[in-house]
N, CA, C and O atoms as a GROMACS GRO file, in nm:
protein
  588
    1UNK      N    1   0.095  -0.131   0.008
    1UNK     CA    2   0.002   0.019  -0.001
    1UNK      C    3   0.082   0.126   0.000
    1UNK      O    4   0.181   0.138   0.073
    2UNK      N    5   0.042   0.207  -0.083
    2UNK     CA    6   0.111   0.342  -0.089
    2UNK      C    7   0.086   0.455   0.014
    2UNK      O    8  -0.032   0.484   0.033
    3UNK      N    9   0.174   0.517   0.076
    3UNK     CA   10   0.135   0.631   0.136
    3UNK      C   11   0.157   0.774   0.083
    3UNK      O   12   0.266   0.822   0.051
    4UNK      N   13   0.030   0.836   0.078
    4UNK     CA   14   0.057   0.944   0.033
    4UNK      C   15   0.069   1.066   0.133
    4UNK      O   16  -0.027   1.084   0.208
    5UNK      N   17   0.153   1.134   0.139
    5UNK     CA   18   0.173   1.219   0.229
    5UNK      C   19   0.163   1.381   0.204
    5UNK      O   20   0.211   1.413   0.095
    6UNK      N   21   0.126   1.456   0.259
    6UNK     CA   22   0.113   1.617   0.253
    6UNK      C   23   0.194   1.668   0.155
    6UNK      O   24   0.143   1.732   0.063
    7UNK      N   25   0.334   1.646   0.161
    7UNK     CA   26   0.425   1.684   0.055
    7UNK      C   27   0.448   1.651  -0.078
    7UNK      O   28   0.492   1.720  -0.170
    8UNK      N   29   0.400   1.504  -0.074
    8UNK     CA   30   0.370   1.457  -0.210
    8UNK      C   31   0.254   1.496  -0.300
    8UNK      O   32   0.248   1.498  -0.423
    9UNK      N   33   0.139   1.534  -0.184
    9UNK     CA   34  -0.001   1.574  -0.255
    9UNK      C   35   0.046   1.724  -0.320
    9UNK      O   36  -0.005   1.761  -0.425
   10UNK      N   37   0.145   1.807  -0.250
   10UNK     CA   38   0.180   1.928  -0.274
   10UNK      C   39   0.244   1.949  -0.369
   10UNK      O   40   0.220   2.047  -0.439
   11UNK      N   41   0.346   1.860  -0.398
   11UNK     CA   42   0.442   1.860  -0.523
   11UNK      C   43   0.340   1.806  -0.653
   11UNK      O   44   0.363   1.858  -0.762
   12UNK      N   45   0.249   1.722  -0.646
   12UNK     CA   46   0.167   1.680  -0.743
   12UNK      C   47   0.058   1.801  -0.763
   12UNK      O   48   0.016   1.831  -0.875
   13UNK      N   49   0.028   1.851  -0.672
   13UNK     CA   50  -0.087   1.979  -0.728
   13UNK      C   51   0.013   2.083  -0.791
   13UNK      O   52  -0.020   2.146  -0.892
   14UNK      N   53   0.154   2.103  -0.724
   14UNK     CA   54   0.232   2.240  -0.794
   14UNK      C   55   0.246   2.203  -0.908
   14UNK      O   56   0.209   2.289  -0.987
   15UNK      N   57   0.305   2.065  -0.979
   15UNK     CA   58   0.349   2.019  -1.115
   15UNK      C   59   0.186   2.033  -1.181
   15UNK      O   60   0.189   2.105  -1.280
   16UNK      N   61   0.092   1.998  -1.160
   16UNK     CA   62  -0.016   2.014  -1.236
   16UNK      C   63  -0.053   2.148  -1.278
   16UNK      O   64  -0.101   2.178  -1.387
   17UNK      N   65  -0.031   2.215  -1.193
   17UNK     CA   66  -0.040   2.381  -1.182
   17UNK      C   67   0.027   2.430  -1.287
   17UNK      O   68  -0.008   2.508  -1.376
   18UNK      N   69   0.156   2.358  -1.258
   18UNK     CA   70   0.288   2.420  -1.378
   18UNK      C   71   0.254   2.399  -1.519
   18UNK      O   72   0.253   2.484  -1.609
   19UNK      N   73   0.218   2.240  -1.526
   19UNK     CA   74   0.195   2.211  -1.647
   19UNK      C   75   0.043   2.278  -1.703
   19UNK      O   76   0.037   2.307  -1.822
   20UNK      N   77  -0.045   2.296  -1.638
   20UNK     CA   78  -0.156   2.397  -1.661
   20UNK      C   79  -0.082   2.548  -1.746
   20UNK      O   80  -0.103   2.579  -1.863
   21UNK      N   81  -0.012   2.608  -1.668
   21UNK     CA   82   0.042   2.684  -1.730
   21UNK      C   83   0.112   2.689  -1.842
   21UNK      O   84   0.100   2.782  -1.922
   22UNK      N   85   0.188   2.595  -1.858
   22UNK     CA   86   0.257   2.547  -1.974
   22UNK      C   87   0.157   2.535  -2.090
   22UNK      O   88   0.166   2.610  -2.188
   23UNK      N   89   0.068   2.448  -2.081
   23UNK     CA   90  -0.058   2.448  -2.157
   23UNK      C   91  -0.094   2.572  -2.240
   23UNK      O   92  -0.094   2.583  -2.363
   24UNK      N   93  -0.131   2.677  -2.130
   24UNK     CA   94  -0.185   2.795  -2.150
   24UNK      C   95  -0.088   2.871  -2.232
   24UNK      O   96  -0.132   2.935  -2.327
   25UNK      N   97   0.061   2.873  -2.201
   25UNK     CA   98   0.159   2.917  -2.282
   25UNK      C   99   0.115   2.909  -2.418
   25UNK      O  100   0.068   3.001  -2.485
   26UNK      N  101   0.139   2.773  -2.456
   26UNK     CA  102   0.142   2.733  -2.548
   26UNK      C  103   0.008   2.781  -2.654
   26UNK      O  104   0.011   2.839  -2.762
   27UNK      N  105  -0.096   2.735  -2.582
   27UNK     CA  106  -0.258   2.755  -2.665
   27UNK      C  107  -0.210   2.920  -2.716
   27UNK      O  108  -0.223   2.955  -2.833
   28UNK      N  109  -0.151   3.014  -2.605
   28UNK     CA  110  -0.170   3.166  -2.618
   28UNK      C  111  -0.090   3.182  -2.740
   28UNK      O  112  -0.132   3.241  -2.839
   29UNK      N  113   0.033   3.125  -2.732
   29UNK     CA  114   0.118   3.148  -2.860
   29UNK      C  115   0.093   3.117  -2.974
   29UNK      O  116   0.130   3.184  -3.071
   30UNK      N  117   0.017   2.997  -2.981
   30UNK     CA  118  -0.042   2.947  -3.096
   30UNK      C  119  -0.147   3.039  -3.152
   30UNK      O  120  -0.162   3.049  -3.274
   31UNK      N  121  -0.232   3.116  -3.054
   31UNK     CA  122  -0.337   3.203  -3.108
   31UNK      C  123  -0.239   3.330  -3.156
   31UNK      O  124  -0.263   3.382  -3.265
   32UNK      N  125  -0.171   3.362  -3.105
   32UNK     CA  126  -0.063   3.519  -3.139
   32UNK      C  127  -0.027   3.464  -3.272
   32UNK      O  128  -0.036   3.542  -3.367
   33UNK      N  129   0.009   3.350  -3.293
   33UNK     CA  130   0.088   3.299  -3.437
   33UNK      C  131  -0.052   3.331  -3.542
   33UNK      O  132  -0.049   3.412  -3.634
   34UNK      N  133  -0.145   3.264  -3.511
   34UNK     CA  134  -0.263   3.235  -3.591
   34UNK      C  135  -0.331   3.399  -3.643
   34UNK      O  136  -0.353   3.440  -3.757
   35UNK      N  137  -0.354   3.477  -3.488
   35UNK     CA  138  -0.402   3.594  -3.551
   35UNK      C  139  -0.323   3.696  -3.604
   35UNK      O  140  -0.370   3.779  -3.681
   36UNK      N  141  -0.212   3.698  -3.570
   36UNK     CA  142  -0.115   3.787  -3.646
   36UNK      C  143  -0.081   3.733  -3.792
   36UNK      O  144  -0.051   3.815  -3.879
   37UNK      N  145  -0.084   3.629  -3.816
   37UNK     CA  146  -0.080   3.561  -3.976
   37UNK      C  147  -0.225   3.623  -4.027
   37UNK      O  148  -0.224   3.695  -4.127
   38UNK      N  149  -0.350   3.593  -3.958
   38UNK     CA  150  -0.466   3.677  -4.036
   38UNK      C  151  -0.453   3.824  -4.040
   38UNK      O  152  -0.485   3.876  -4.147
   39UNK      N  153  -0.417   3.894  -3.953
   39UNK     CA  154  -0.410   4.006  -3.934
   39UNK      C  155  -0.312   4.076  -4.044
   39UNK      O  156  -0.328   4.191  -4.085
   40UNK      N  157  -0.236   4.012  -4.073
   40UNK     CA  158  -0.085   4.052  -4.166
   40UNK      C  159  -0.147   4.082  -4.301
   40UNK      O  160  -0.105   4.171  -4.374
   41UNK      N  161  -0.286   3.976  -4.339
   41UNK     CA  162  -0.307   3.976  -4.456
   41UNK      C  163  -0.480   4.043  -4.473
   41UNK      O  164  -0.554   4.044  -4.571
   42UNK      N  165  -0.494   4.080  -4.375
   42UNK     CA  166  -0.659   4.130  -4.367
   42UNK      C  167  -0.660   4.271  -4.420
   42UNK      O  168  -0.562   4.341  -4.396
   43UNK      N  169  -0.747   4.313  -4.481
   43UNK     CA  170  -0.780   4.473  -4.526
   43UNK      C  171  -0.907   4.529  -4.461
   43UNK      O  172  -0.921   4.652  -4.464
   44UNK      N  173  -0.977   4.474  -4.418
   44UNK     CA  174  -1.083   4.523  -4.315
   44UNK      C  175  -1.060   4.554  -4.174
   44UNK      O  176  -1.056   4.478  -4.078
   45UNK      N  177  -1.044   4.685  -4.181
   45UNK     CA  178  -1.019   4.772  -4.043
   45UNK      C  179  -1.092   4.697  -3.899
   45UNK      O  180  -1.035   4.689  -3.791
   46UNK      N  181  -1.219   4.650  -3.926
   46UNK     CA  182  -1.270   4.608  -3.808
   46UNK      C  183  -1.245   4.478  -3.758
   46UNK      O  184  -1.247   4.442  -3.640
   47UNK      N  185  -1.215   4.398  -3.880
   47UNK     CA  186  -1.136   4.264  -3.843
   47UNK      C  187  -1.010   4.247  -3.799
   47UNK      O  188  -0.968   4.151  -3.733
   48UNK      N  189  -0.939   4.356  -3.841
   48UNK     CA  190  -0.780   4.366  -3.812
   48UNK      C  191  -0.791   4.410  -3.669
   48UNK      O  192  -0.710   4.361  -3.591
   49UNK      N  193  -0.892   4.508  -3.616
   49UNK     CA  194  -0.899   4.547  -3.449
   49UNK      C  195  -0.934   4.437  -3.403
   49UNK      O  196  -0.876   4.409  -3.298
   50UNK      N  197  -1.017   4.351  -3.445
   50UNK     CA  198  -1.066   4.228  -3.361
   50UNK      C  199  -0.953   4.153  -3.322
   50UNK      O  200  -0.933   4.130  -3.203
   51UNK      N  201  -0.874   4.111  -3.416
   51UNK     CA  202  -0.762   4.012  -3.426
   51UNK      C  203  -0.648   4.062  -3.334
   51UNK      O  204  -0.594   3.989  -3.251
   52UNK      N  205  -0.610   4.214  -3.356
   52UNK     CA  206  -0.514   4.270  -3.254
   52UNK      C  207  -0.576   4.290  -3.119
   52UNK      O  208  -0.490   4.303  -3.032
   53UNK      N  209  -0.671   4.296  -3.087
   53UNK     CA  210  -0.729   4.274  -2.968
   53UNK      C  211  -0.704   4.125  -2.907
   53UNK      O  212  -0.654   4.114  -2.795
   54UNK      N  213  -0.736   4.028  -2.972
   54UNK     CA  214  -0.713   3.883  -2.960
   54UNK      C  215  -0.551   3.861  -2.917
   54UNK      O  216  -0.507   3.786  -2.831
   55UNK      N  217  -0.485   3.945  -2.998
   55UNK     CA  218  -0.313   3.911  -2.993
   55UNK      C  219  -0.276   3.974  -2.864
   55UNK      O  220  -0.201   3.912  -2.788
   56UNK      N  221  -0.320   4.091  -2.831
   56UNK     CA  222  -0.300   4.165  -2.692
   56UNK      C  223  -0.337   4.109  -2.575
   56UNK      O  224  -0.280   4.125  -2.467
   57UNK      N  225  -0.469   4.016  -2.603
   57UNK     CA  226  -0.528   3.929  -2.464
   57UNK      C  227  -0.408   3.822  -2.425
   57UNK      O  228  -0.354   3.801  -2.316
   58UNK      N  229  -0.385   3.758  -2.560
   58UNK     CA  230  -0.326   3.634  -2.574
   58UNK      C  231  -0.169   3.650  -2.522
   58UNK      O  232  -0.115   3.559  -2.459
   59UNK      N  233  -0.102   3.773  -2.554
   59UNK     CA  234   0.021   3.811  -2.503
   59UNK      C  235   0.031   3.838  -2.361
   59UNK      O  236   0.132   3.806  -2.298
   60UNK      N  237  -0.067   3.893  -2.308
   60UNK     CA  238  -0.087   3.934  -2.168
   60UNK      C  239  -0.079   3.780  -2.112
   60UNK      O  240   0.015   3.752  -2.037
   61UNK      N  241  -0.163   3.694  -2.142
   61UNK     CA  242  -0.176   3.544  -2.082
   61UNK      C  243  -0.046   3.490  -2.088
   61UNK      O  244   0.002   3.424  -1.995
   62UNK      N  245   0.022   3.519  -2.210
   62UNK     CA  246   0.161   3.425  -2.179
   62UNK      C  247   0.244   3.487  -2.071
   62UNK      O  248   0.322   3.419  -2.005
   63UNK      N  249   0.222   3.656  -2.046
   63UNK     CA  250   0.322   3.696  -1.966
   63UNK      C  251   0.279   3.641  -1.815
   63UNK      O  252   0.356   3.596  -1.730
   64UNK      N  253   0.157   3.655  -1.807
   64UNK     CA  254   0.093   3.580  -1.668
   64UNK      C  255   0.122   3.455  -1.654
   64UNK      O  256   0.167   3.426  -1.544
   65UNK      N  257   0.112   3.376  -1.723
   65UNK     CA  258   0.145   3.196  -1.740
   65UNK      C  259   0.294   3.191  -1.718
   65UNK      O  260   0.326   3.109  -1.632
   66UNK      N  261   0.395   3.256  -1.773
   66UNK     CA  262   0.518   3.244  -1.750
   66UNK      C  263   0.565   3.249  -1.623
   66UNK      O  264   0.645   3.166  -1.579
   67UNK      N  265   0.510   3.362  -1.546
   67UNK     CA  266   0.524   3.347  -1.398
   67UNK      C  267   0.526   3.244  -1.326
   67UNK      O  268   0.612   3.228  -1.239
   68UNK      N  269   0.425   3.153  -1.354
   68UNK     CA  270   0.384   3.023  -1.296
   68UNK      C  271   0.480   2.906  -1.334
   68UNK      O  272   0.457   2.800  -1.275
   69UNK      N  273   0.564   2.907  -1.408
   69UNK     CA  274   0.646   2.816  -1.454
   69UNK      C  275   0.763   2.800  -1.354
   69UNK      O  276   0.802   2.890  -1.279
   70UNK      N  277   0.817   2.673  -1.361
   70UNK     CA  278   0.944   2.655  -1.249
   70UNK      C  279   1.054   2.658  -1.338
   70UNK      O  280   1.115   2.557  -1.370
   71UNK      N  281   1.083   2.788  -1.384
   71UNK     CA  282   1.184   2.779  -1.492
   71UNK      C  283   1.301   2.895  -1.398
   71UNK      O  284   1.273   2.989  -1.324
   72UNK      N  285   1.393   2.857  -1.426
   72UNK     CA  286   1.521   2.933  -1.352
   72UNK      C  287   1.513   3.077  -1.449
   72UNK      O  288   1.477   3.072  -1.567
   73UNK      N  289   1.554   3.204  -1.381
   73UNK     CA  290   1.597   3.296  -1.478
   73UNK      C  291   1.685   3.258  -1.572
   73UNK      O  292   1.796   3.208  -1.561
   74UNK      N  293   1.618   3.289  -1.670
   74UNK     CA  294   1.703   3.261  -1.800
   74UNK      C  295   1.706   3.365  -1.913
   74UNK      O  296   1.609   3.440  -1.917
   75UNK      N  297   1.800   3.382  -2.003
   75UNK     CA  298   1.793   3.472  -2.119
   75UNK      C  299   1.654   3.414  -2.210
   75UNK      O  300   1.588   3.488  -2.283
   76UNK      N  301   1.631   3.293  -2.192
   76UNK     CA  302   1.534   3.237  -2.287
   76UNK      C  303   1.376   3.299  -2.249
   76UNK      O  304   1.281   3.340  -2.315
   77UNK      N  305   1.403   3.284  -2.121
   77UNK     CA  306   1.264   3.299  -2.038
   77UNK      C  307   1.256   3.453  -2.066
   77UNK      O  308   1.149   3.493  -2.112
   78UNK      N  309   1.368   3.555  -2.039
   78UNK     CA  310   1.358   3.678  -2.031
   78UNK      C  311   1.310   3.726  -2.195
   78UNK      O  312   1.241   3.827  -2.204
   79UNK      N  313   1.341   3.661  -2.303
   79UNK     CA  314   1.335   3.692  -2.429
   79UNK      C  315   1.166   3.663  -2.442
   79UNK      O  316   1.097   3.748  -2.498
   80UNK      N  317   1.122   3.571  -2.400
   80UNK     CA  318   0.992   3.544  -2.424
   80UNK      C  319   0.916   3.656  -2.322
   80UNK      O  320   0.848   3.737  -2.384
   81UNK      N  321   0.916   3.666  -2.228
   81UNK     CA  322   0.852   3.762  -2.182
   81UNK      C  323   0.870   3.920  -2.244
   81UNK      O  324   0.776   3.997  -2.262
   82UNK      N  325   0.987   3.944  -2.266
   82UNK     CA  326   0.983   4.079  -2.346
   82UNK      C  327   0.873   4.052  -2.488
   82UNK      O  328   0.778   4.123  -2.521
   83UNK      N  329   0.913   3.952  -2.542
   83UNK     CA  330   0.827   3.919  -2.690
   83UNK      C  331   0.671   3.943  -2.647
   83UNK      O  332   0.590   4.003  -2.717
   84UNK      N  333   0.646   3.887  -2.518
   84UNK     CA  334   0.491   3.901  -2.504
   84UNK      C  335   0.444   4.021  -2.460
   84UNK      O  336   0.325   4.049  -2.474
   85UNK      N  337   0.535   4.109  -2.400
   85UNK     CA  338   0.507   4.238  -2.373
   85UNK      C  339   0.475   4.310  -2.486
   85UNK      O  340   0.358   4.343  -2.505
   86UNK      N  341   0.582   4.346  -2.581
   86UNK     CA  342   0.612   4.407  -2.682
   86UNK      C  343   0.511   4.381  -2.799
   86UNK      O  344   0.474   4.474  -2.871
   87UNK      N  345   0.463   4.243  -2.817
   87UNK     CA  346   0.356   4.213  -2.907
   87UNK      C  347   0.200   4.287  -2.845
   87UNK      O  348   0.114   4.343  -2.914
   88UNK      N  349   0.198   4.269  -2.713
   88UNK     CA  350   0.092   4.324  -2.669
   88UNK      C  351   0.090   4.463  -2.680
   88UNK      O  352  -0.014   4.521  -2.711
   89UNK      N  353   0.226   4.541  -2.652
   89UNK     CA  354   0.207   4.694  -2.660
   89UNK      C  355   0.197   4.725  -2.835
   89UNK      O  356   0.127   4.820  -2.869
   90UNK      N  357   0.251   4.664  -2.916
   90UNK     CA  358   0.236   4.666  -3.051
   90UNK      C  359   0.086   4.658  -3.093
   90UNK      O  360   0.030   4.751  -3.152
   91UNK      N  361   0.034   4.563  -3.066
   91UNK     CA  362  -0.107   4.536  -3.104
   91UNK      C  363  -0.188   4.640  -3.079
   91UNK      O  364  -0.266   4.689  -3.161
   92UNK      N  365  -0.168   4.680  -2.947
   92UNK     CA  366  -0.238   4.799  -2.858
   92UNK      C  367  -0.241   4.926  -2.961
   92UNK      O  368  -0.337   4.977  -3.018
   93UNK      N  369  -0.114   4.956  -2.964
   93UNK     CA  370  -0.086   5.068  -3.053
   93UNK      C  371  -0.152   5.053  -3.212
   93UNK      O  372  -0.209   5.149  -3.265
   94UNK      N  373  -0.140   4.945  -3.268
   94UNK     CA  374  -0.203   4.926  -3.412
   94UNK      C  375  -0.373   4.953  -3.403
   94UNK      O  376  -0.434   5.015  -3.489
   95UNK      N  377  -0.441   4.890  -3.272
   95UNK     CA  378  -0.575   4.923  -3.262
   95UNK      C  379  -0.606   5.080  -3.271
   95UNK      O  380  -0.678   5.140  -3.350
   96UNK      N  381  -0.533   5.123  -3.172
   96UNK     CA  382  -0.531   5.271  -3.203
   96UNK      C  383  -0.522   5.365  -3.323
   96UNK      O  384  -0.585   5.470  -3.337
   97UNK      N  385  -0.429   5.308  -3.412
   97UNK     CA  386  -0.410   5.376  -3.542
   97UNK      C  387  -0.519   5.316  -3.619
   97UNK      O  388  -0.554   5.390  -3.711
   98UNK      N  389  -0.572   5.229  -3.613
   98UNK     CA  390  -0.690   5.176  -3.679
   98UNK      C  391  -0.805   5.257  -3.606
   98UNK      O  392  -0.885   5.299  -3.690
   99UNK      N  393  -0.829   5.281  -3.513
   99UNK     CA  394  -0.954   5.345  -3.472
   99UNK      C  395  -0.931   5.499  -3.500
   99UNK      O  396  -1.030   5.568  -3.477
  100UNK      N  397  -0.824   5.562  -3.545
  100UNK     CA  398  -0.796   5.715  -3.608
  100UNK      C  399  -0.816   5.688  -3.767
  100UNK      O  400  -0.834   5.783  -3.843
  101UNK      N  401  -0.813   5.557  -3.813
  101UNK     CA  402  -0.875   5.573  -3.940
  101UNK      C  403  -0.774   5.565  -4.036
  101UNK      O  404  -0.784   5.608  -4.151
  102UNK      N  405  -0.659   5.501  -3.977
  102UNK     CA  406  -0.507   5.470  -4.049
  102UNK      C  407  -0.513   5.328  -4.093
  102UNK      O  408  -0.579   5.238  -4.043
  103UNK      N  409  -0.426   5.324  -4.204
  103UNK     CA  410  -0.440   5.175  -4.280
  103UNK      C  411  -0.276   5.140  -4.219
  103UNK      O  412  -0.195   5.211  -4.161
  104UNK      N  413  -0.272   5.021  -4.255
  104UNK     CA  414  -0.122   4.960  -4.217
  104UNK      C  415  -0.038   5.005  -4.346
  104UNK      O  416  -0.082   5.003  -4.462
  105UNK      N  417   0.102   5.051  -4.303
  105UNK     CA  418   0.180   5.060  -4.405
  105UNK      C  419   0.264   4.931  -4.440
  105UNK      O  420   0.239   4.824  -4.383
  106UNK      N  421   0.358   4.942  -4.529
  106UNK     CA  422   0.419   4.813  -4.541
  106UNK      C  423   0.515   4.786  -4.449
  106UNK      O  424   0.543   4.666  -4.436
  107UNK      N  425   0.580   4.876  -4.372
  107UNK     CA  426   0.661   4.845  -4.230
  107UNK      C  427   0.599   4.777  -4.124
  107UNK      O  428   0.651   4.688  -4.055
  108UNK      N  429   0.481   4.823  -4.113
  108UNK     CA  430   0.390   4.758  -4.005
  108UNK      C  431   0.326   4.643  -4.056
  108UNK      O  432   0.286   4.565  -3.970
  109UNK      N  433   0.301   4.607  -4.194
  109UNK     CA  434   0.267   4.460  -4.204
  109UNK      C  435   0.398   4.365  -4.199
  109UNK      O  436   0.402   4.245  -4.169
  110UNK      N  437   0.506   4.451  -4.237
  110UNK     CA  438   0.648   4.342  -4.205
  110UNK      C  439   0.649   4.304  -4.058
  110UNK      O  440   0.656   4.190  -4.014
  111UNK      N  441   0.641   4.415  -3.989
  111UNK     CA  442   0.642   4.377  -3.831
  111UNK      C  443   0.560   4.252  -3.798
  111UNK      O  444   0.591   4.156  -3.728
  112UNK      N  445   0.452   4.278  -3.863
  112UNK     CA  446   0.358   4.162  -3.806
  112UNK      C  447   0.380   4.056  -3.845
  112UNK      O  448   0.339   3.969  -3.769
  113UNK      N  449   0.437   4.014  -3.947
  113UNK     CA  450   0.491   3.895  -4.026
  113UNK      C  451   0.614   3.841  -3.956
  113UNK      O  452   0.627   3.718  -3.954
  114UNK      N  453   0.703   3.914  -3.901
  114UNK     CA  454   0.819   3.894  -3.831
  114UNK      C  455   0.768   3.864  -3.706
  114UNK      O  456   0.810   3.756  -3.665
  115UNK      N  457   0.688   3.923  -3.629
  115UNK     CA  458   0.587   3.880  -3.505
  115UNK      C  459   0.533   3.754  -3.508
  115UNK      O  460   0.541   3.678  -3.412
  116UNK      N  461   0.477   3.727  -3.617
  116UNK     CA  462   0.426   3.593  -3.641
  116UNK      C  463   0.539   3.484  -3.637
  116UNK      O  464   0.553   3.395  -3.554
  117UNK      N  465   0.616   3.512  -3.744
  117UNK     CA  466   0.729   3.409  -3.710
  117UNK      C  467   0.797   3.392  -3.578
  117UNK      O  468   0.826   3.278  -3.541
  118UNK      N  469   0.828   3.500  -3.500
  118UNK     CA  470   0.888   3.448  -3.363
  118UNK      C  471   0.790   3.379  -3.268
  118UNK      O  472   0.822   3.293  -3.186
  119UNK      N  473   0.664   3.426  -3.290
  119UNK     CA  474   0.558   3.332  -3.201
  119UNK      C  475   0.554   3.204  -3.240
  119UNK      O  476   0.548   3.116  -3.154
  120UNK      N  477   0.556   3.172  -3.377
  120UNK     CA  478   0.565   3.023  -3.437
  120UNK      C  479   0.672   2.983  -3.362
  120UNK      O  480   0.641   2.890  -3.288
  121UNK      N  481   0.805   3.024  -3.352
  121UNK     CA  482   0.926   2.969  -3.323
  121UNK      C  483   0.917   2.956  -3.148
  121UNK      O  484   0.973   2.862  -3.090
  122UNK      N  485   0.848   3.047  -3.082
  122UNK     CA  486   0.839   3.035  -2.944
  122UNK      C  487   0.742   2.911  -2.900
  122UNK      O  488   0.766   2.841  -2.802
  123UNK      N  489   0.621   2.893  -2.990
  123UNK     CA  490   0.534   2.817  -2.959
  123UNK      C  491   0.581   2.679  -2.988
  123UNK      O  492   0.532   2.586  -2.924
  124UNK      N  493   0.682   2.655  -3.090
  124UNK     CA  494   0.732   2.526  -3.123
  124UNK      C  495   0.825   2.461  -3.012
  124UNK      O  496   0.829   2.341  -2.987
  125UNK      N  497   0.923   2.594  -2.927
  125UNK     CA  498   0.988   2.545  -2.828
  125UNK      C  499   0.899   2.494  -2.702
  125UNK      O  500   0.927   2.390  -2.642
  126UNK      N  501   0.789   2.574  -2.670
  126UNK     CA  502   0.705   2.547  -2.537
  126UNK      C  503   0.642   2.404  -2.573
  126UNK      O  504   0.627   2.310  -2.496
  127UNK      N  505   0.611   2.411  -2.699
  127UNK     CA  506   0.541   2.263  -2.735
  127UNK      C  507   0.611   2.164  -2.717
  127UNK      O  508   0.560   2.069  -2.656
  128UNK      N  509   0.741   2.156  -2.761
  128UNK     CA  510   0.825   2.039  -2.729
  128UNK      C  511   0.839   2.027  -2.572
  128UNK      O  512   0.824   1.909  -2.540
  129UNK      N  513   0.858   2.094  -2.482
  129UNK     CA  514   0.834   2.075  -2.339
  129UNK      C  515   0.694   2.005  -2.298
  129UNK      O  516   0.684   1.912  -2.218
  130UNK      N  517   0.587   2.070  -2.369
  130UNK     CA  518   0.481   2.007  -2.332
  130UNK      C  519   0.458   1.891  -2.357
  130UNK      O  520   0.397   1.828  -2.271
  131UNK      N  521   0.505   1.815  -2.497
  131UNK     CA  522   0.481   1.711  -2.512
  131UNK      C  523   0.577   1.614  -2.464
  131UNK      O  524   0.545   1.496  -2.475
  132UNK      N  525   0.691   1.642  -2.411
  132UNK     CA  526   0.780   1.559  -2.333
  132UNK      C  527   0.717   1.507  -2.218
  132UNK      O  528   0.638   1.572  -2.149
  133UNK      N  529   0.756   1.372  -2.192
  133UNK     CA  530   0.710   1.293  -2.087
  133UNK      C  531   0.759   1.377  -1.973
  133UNK      O  532   0.670   1.428  -1.905
  134UNK      N  533   0.909   1.406  -1.929
  134UNK     CA  534   0.938   1.446  -1.831
  134UNK      C  535   0.918   1.612  -1.803
  134UNK      O  536   0.940   1.680  -1.702
  135UNK      N  537   0.871   1.643  -1.926
  135UNK     CA  538   0.862   1.826  -1.939
  135UNK      C  539   0.986   1.869  -1.872
  135UNK      O  540   1.097   1.816  -1.878
  136UNK      N  541   0.946   1.983  -1.802
  136UNK     CA  542   1.045   2.082  -1.748
  136UNK      C  543   1.014   2.062  -1.567
  136UNK      O  544   1.063   2.138  -1.484
  137UNK      N  545   0.937   1.963  -1.536
  137UNK     CA  546   0.880   1.959  -1.427
  137UNK      C  547   0.944   1.856  -1.341
  137UNK      O  548   0.912   1.846  -1.223
  138UNK      N  549   1.027   1.784  -1.393
  138UNK     CA  550   1.088   1.699  -1.318
  138UNK      C  551   1.207   1.762  -1.221
  138UNK      O  552   1.311   1.809  -1.267
  139UNK      N  553   1.174   1.755  -1.075
  139UNK     CA  554   1.251   1.853  -1.000
  139UNK      C  555   1.322   1.794  -0.893
  139UNK      O  556   1.371   1.856  -0.799
  140UNK      N  557   1.325   1.660  -0.914
  140UNK     CA  558   1.381   1.536  -0.818
  140UNK      C  559   1.378   1.591  -0.665
  140UNK      O  560   1.464   1.565  -0.581
  141UNK      N  561   1.273   1.665  -0.647
  141UNK     CA  562   1.239   1.723  -0.488
  141UNK      C  563   1.312   1.847  -0.445
  141UNK      O  564   1.309   1.895  -0.332
  142UNK      N  565   1.392   1.905  -0.573
  142UNK     CA  566   1.458   2.035  -0.518
  142UNK      C  567   1.331   2.154  -0.526
  142UNK      O  568   1.314   2.244  -0.443
  143UNK      N  569   1.255   2.132  -0.637
  143UNK     CA  570   1.151   2.252  -0.668
  143UNK      C  571   1.204   2.344  -0.774
  143UNK      O  572   1.134   2.442  -0.803
  144UNK      N  573   1.338   2.321  -0.845
  144UNK     CA  574   1.373   2.365  -0.935
  144UNK      C  575   1.398   2.307  -1.053
  144UNK      O  576   1.431   2.188  -1.053
  145UNK      N  577   1.389   2.372  -1.165
  145UNK     CA  578   1.404   2.280  -1.289
  145UNK      C  579   1.450   2.393  -1.402
  145UNK      O  580   1.457   2.508  -1.357
  146UNK      N  581   1.479   2.379  -1.527
  146UNK     CA  582   1.524   2.473  -1.602
  146UNK      C  583   1.514   2.426  -1.742
  146UNK      O  584   1.521   2.307  -1.771
  147UNK      N  585   1.498   2.510  -1.821
  147UNK     CA  586   1.471   2.534  -1.974
  147UNK      C  587   1.593   2.516  -2.015
  147UNK      O  588   1.620   2.525  -2.134
   0.00000   0.00000   0.00000
């Protein structure tokens, strides 16, 4: 018979919460990728604004969920956090331009395509962890894991 003590229950609960955060990061990055792809080819301002609002919301979700992951401070994590914040801010900026009656210029469309490419790359990295059996949550009792 196996004994489940409070420490094991706590560790299992923490790992489940961390896995949920990882899956939410993956979902949000995938949505950012998809919405940026759509907005970069869209020519209808109301549709562009709707897609960009979704991008801003998903980027905020990425930032929130990254804080819940047991990843030691790293340059990769800092870059993902920076990407999420800058993407959110840029999407918000573009929604404002649309509201003022402006259309995207070629440099804005190129920036959207570049952001889409980065979102796809980040999604691929995080999805690899999510699909891994051990993921990043094997802590060997230390509570610390790294990417």
